[in-house]
N, C-alpha and C positions, 0 to 999 in steps of 0.2 A: 795745171792749176786753174782755178776758177777766177772769178771776178776779184780785183784787187779792192780792199776797203783801206781807206785812209784812217790810221790810229792816232798819230800825233806828229807834231813838229819837234824833232829832237835837236838839242844843242850841247855840244861837247867842248870843254874847256880842255886843252891839251897843256901838258906840264910846260911847255915854252911859252904859254900865255895866248897861242892862237886858238881861235874859236872856229869850230866846224858845226854847220847847221844843215838840216834837211828833213824832209819827211820820211815817216816809217809807215810802211804798207804791209798787208799780208793778204794772201788769198786762200790759205788753208789753216790759219791759227796755230801754225807750228814753225813755218819758216817765215822770217821777217826780213824785209828789204828796206835798206837805208841808202838814200841817194843824197850825196853831198851837193850842196849848192853854194858853198863858200867859194869866195874868190880864189882862184888859182888851186883849189883842192877839189876838182870835180872828180869824184869817184863813187862807186857803189859797192855795197857788200850784203851778203845774206847772212842772218844770225839765226842760231838754233840754240834752244836751252835744253840741257840734259841734267842729270843729277849732280854734275860736277859745276854747272853753271853756264854762263853764255859763251858760244865760240863762233867763230866766222867760218861759215861753209862754203864761201865762194865769193867772188867779186871780180872786179876788172884790173885789179892790181895785186901783185903777190903780197898777201898778209898785211893788213892794218895793225897798228900797235894795239896790244890788248886794252890799253886805257879806253880806247874808242869802243871797242866791243863791250867792255864793262859798263862804261856811262850809259851807252844807249840800251844795253840789256837792263839796266836798273831803271830807266825811264820807261821801258815796255813793261816791267813787272809792276811799277807804281801805277801805270795807266790801267793795266788789266785789273789790279786790285780796287781801283776806284770805279771801275766800269765792268763789274761782274756780269751784268746782264748780256753783255755783247760777247762773253767768251763762248 
């Protein structure tokens, strides 16, 4: 992987009301890295998009809830649509 570029700071609201926040970076514009900096929820995950949507492709804990993956993926999609010159 090359140099990481910061895309955005994601914020996810979980069904229980908890908020998870952290930066999203990428070094290849295919795999996206999210690092949670929320109190008591320090974890990271890698996200990839395919024809079926966003999925977790790795991280430091066994599988994060799909709602986290979906919400971060939606924020990445929005960012990429609003910043097409960076794609």
